C-alpha positions in Angstrom: 71.3 93.0 109.3 70.7 93.7 105.7 70.8 90.6 103.2 73.8 89.8 101.4 74.0 89.3 97.5 76.6 86.8 96.3 77.6 86.1 92.8 79.5 83.2 92.0 81.3 82.6 88.3 81.6 78.9 87.4 83.8 78.8 84.3 86.2 77.1 82.1 89.6 78.6 82.5 92.4 79.5 79.5 95.5 77.1 80.6 98.5 79.5 82.0 97.1 82.4 79.9 96.8 85.3 82.0 95.7 88.2 79.9 93.0 85.9 78.1 91.6 84.5 81.6 91.4 88.6 82.8 89.6 89.5 79.5 87.3 86.2 79.9 86.5 87.5 83.2 86.0 91.3 82.5 83.2 90.7 80.1 81.5 87.9 82.3 81.5 90.5 85.0 80.3 93.3 82.7 77.6 90.6 81.9 76.2 90.5 85.4 72.7 92.6 85.6 71.7 91.4 89.4 72.8 93.7 92.2 75.7 92.2 94.0 77.5 92.9 96.8 80.5 90.4 96.3 81.7 88.6 93.0 83.6 85.5 93.8 86.1 83.7 91.2 87.9 80.2 91.2 91.2 79.5 92.7 93.9 80.5 90.3 91.7 82.2 88.1 94.3 83.9 85.9 96.1 80.5 84.9 94.3 77.0 85.9 95.9 75.2 88.7 99.5 75.1 87.8 102.6 74.0 89.0 104.4 76.3 86.4 105.1 79.4 89.1 108.6 80.4 87.9 106.8 81.5 84.5 103.7 82.8 85.7 104.1 84.5 88.9 103.3 88.1 88.9 104.2 90.5 91.9 101.6 92.6 93.5 101.8 95.3 91.3 101.2 92.8 88.2 98.2 92.6 85.7 96.3 90.6 87.8 96.5 92.7 91.0 96.1 95.6 89.0 92.9 94.3 87.2 90.7 93.1 90.4 91.3 96.5 92.1 90.3 98.4 88.8 86.9 96.0 88.3 86.1 96.3 91.9 86.3 100.2 91.8 84.1 100.0 88.7 81.1 97.7 89.6 81.4 98.9 92.9 81.4 95.7 94.6 83.7 93.4 96.4 85.8 90.9 94.0 87.7 88.0 95.2 89.5 85.0 93.7 93.2 83.8 94.2 96.4 83.6 91.8 100.0 83.3 91.6 102.1 85.5 93.2 105.6 86.1 93.8 106.7 87.7 97.0 109.9 88.1 98.7 111.4 85.4 96.7 108.7 82.7 97.4 105.7 81.7 95.5 102.3 82.0 97.0 98.7 80.9 95.9 97.4 83.9 97.1 93.7 84.8 97.2 92.7 88.6 96.5 89.9 90.6 98.0 89.4 93.8 96.1 87.2 96.4 98.0 86.1 99.3 95.7 87.6 102.1 97.6 90.8 100.7 96.6 91.4 98.3 99.5 93.1 94.9 98.8 93.3 91.8 101.4 95.4 88.5 100.8 94.7 85.3 102.0 97.7 82.9 101.4 96.5 79.4 100.7 97.5 77.0 104.2 97.0 73.8 102.9 99.1 72.7 99.9 97.8 70.0 97.6 101.2 67.3 97.9 99.7 65.0 95.7 100.8 67.1 92.9 103.6 68.3 94.5 101.9 72.1 95.5 104.0 72.2 98.6 107.4 72.1 96.5 106.4 75.2 94.5 104.5 77.3 97.0 105.1 78.7 100.2 102.0 77.9 102.8 100.4 80.7 104.5 99.7 81.0 108.2 96.9 83.4 109.0 93.4 83.9 109.0 91.7 86.6 106.9 88.2 87.8 108.1 86.5 90.4 105.8 83.5 92.4 107.0 80.8 93.6 104.2 77.6 94.8 105.2 78.2 94.0 108.5 78.7 90.1 107.8 82.0 88.5 108.3 83.1 86.1 105.8 86.5 84.2 105.6 87.9 83.0 102.6 89.7 79.6 102.2 91.5 77.7 99.1 90.3 74.3 97.8 92.3 71.7 99.7 91.8 73.7 103.1 88.3 72.3 103.1 89.7 68.8 104.2 90.9 70.2 107.4 88.3 71.2 109.7 90.7 72.6 112.7 91.9 75.2 110.1 88.3 76.2 109.3 87.0 76.0 113.0 84.6 78.7 113.7 85.5 79.2 117.4 82.8 81.7 118.9 81.2 82.7 115.9 84.3 84.5 114.1 82.8 84.5 110.9 79.3 84.1 108.9 80.1 82.7 105.7 82.7 80.6 105.2 84.1 80.9 101.2 86.0 78.1 99.8 87.3 79.1 95.8 88.6 75.8 94.0 90.0 73.9 91.2 88.7 70.7 92.6 88.9 67.6 89.9 85.7 66.0 89.0 87.0 62.5 90.2 86.8 63.6 93.7 83.5 65.7 93.0 81.8 63.5 96.1 84.2 64.7 98.4 83.6 68.6 97.5 80.1 67.8 97.7 80.1 65.9 101.1 82.5 68.4 102.8 80.8 71.4 102.2 77.4 70.6 104.0 79.7 69.2 107.1 81.6 72.5 107.1 78.5 74.5 107.3 76.8 72.7 109.8 79.9 72.1 112.2 80.4 76.0 112.0 76.7 77.1 111.7 77.5 79.6 108.8 77.1 80.0 105.5 79.4 77.5 103.1 80.1 79.2 99.5 81.8 76.9 96.9 83.2 78.1 93.6 84.9 75.8 91.8 86.1 75.6 87.7 84.3 73.7 84.8 86.2 72.1 82.1 89.7 70.4 81.4 92.8 71.5 82.1 96.2 71.5 80.7 97.0 68.7 82.3 94.0 66.9 81.6 91.9 66.8 84.7 88.5 67.4 84.2 86.3 69.4 86.6 82.4 69.5 86.9 82.2 72.6 88.9 79.3 71.6 91.5 79.7 75.1 92.6 76.7 75.5 95.7 75.7 77.7 98.6 74.6 76.2 101.5 72.7 77.3 104.6 73.9 77.1 108.5 71.6 73.7 108.5 73.4 72.1 105.6 70.8 72.5 103.4 71.6 73.2 99.6 70.3 76.4 98.4 72.3 76.2 95.1 74.4 73.6 93.0 75.4 73.6 89.4 77.5 70.7 88.0 79.2 70.5 84.6 78.2 73.5 83.0 79.9 77.3 83.1 77.1 79.8 84.9 77.4 83.0 86.9 74.7 83.0 89.6 73.6 85.5 92.1 71.9 84.6 95.4 71.0 86.3 98.5 71.9 85.1 102.1 69.7 86.2 104.8 71.5 86.9 108.5 68.3 85.9 110.2 69.1 82.4 109.4 72.2 82.4 110.6 71.3 84.4 114.1 68.4 82.2 114.4 70.1 78.7 114.1 72.8 79.8 116.4 70.2 81.0 119.0 68.1 78.1 118.7 70.8 75.5 118.5 73.9 76.6 120.3 75.9 74.3 119.5 78.9 76.5 119.0 79.0 77.5 123.0 80.3 74.0 123.6 83.0 74.2 121.1 86.5 72.3 121.7 88.9 75.3 122.3 91.8 75.3 119.5 95.2 77.2 119.3 96.0 78.6 115.9 99.8 80.1 114.9 
């Protein structure tokens, strides 16, 4: 199987300012010179992690959805990140996955961060999303999902790469950096975590620590505190060989999902 090139964008976000964020990401994506198959943006990349859904939510025909579809087509690459969406009278922290041919996939955040009341504002998703890209199987999750290994369990090697997009605060950065290698090792897959940097409108600081980790838990890339755009190449042989030599996945406990 061919290698997979992935670009992560770790950046500050304009607080609750959709159009300024779209403009900023437009420039950042245009600046990417490396060939890439996938560009990953942080959680709520158009607003920051806001509970002000009644003011900020768009529908699936809004500017954020239109922008990500157009940018994917223009750059001939998959692009993913989450935004605030209103759908059938409910608000969702919804990951969008755009493909150059105009296809759009979605994943609604399953675990809502109750410590600031996300569960009181947003509706929880109840299904996984697995996207195929150049023969690879990729499964995205959103921030707080990382703390729940049952939901992220990779039974029968259903995916090769787990992607976590986040607005994970600096004061719990040690948890972020601990859990990513754990998810990689237990699921025998690559893990890519894309977090933001800077201070949000509520005063919470974010240190980024966006990372790429291989199936053995080795950190290939990790960047703290500063904005960055980084492209990395993933080699499928690293997944295939490890799963063959150390086939712990064959002894995994069965789990029933909704």
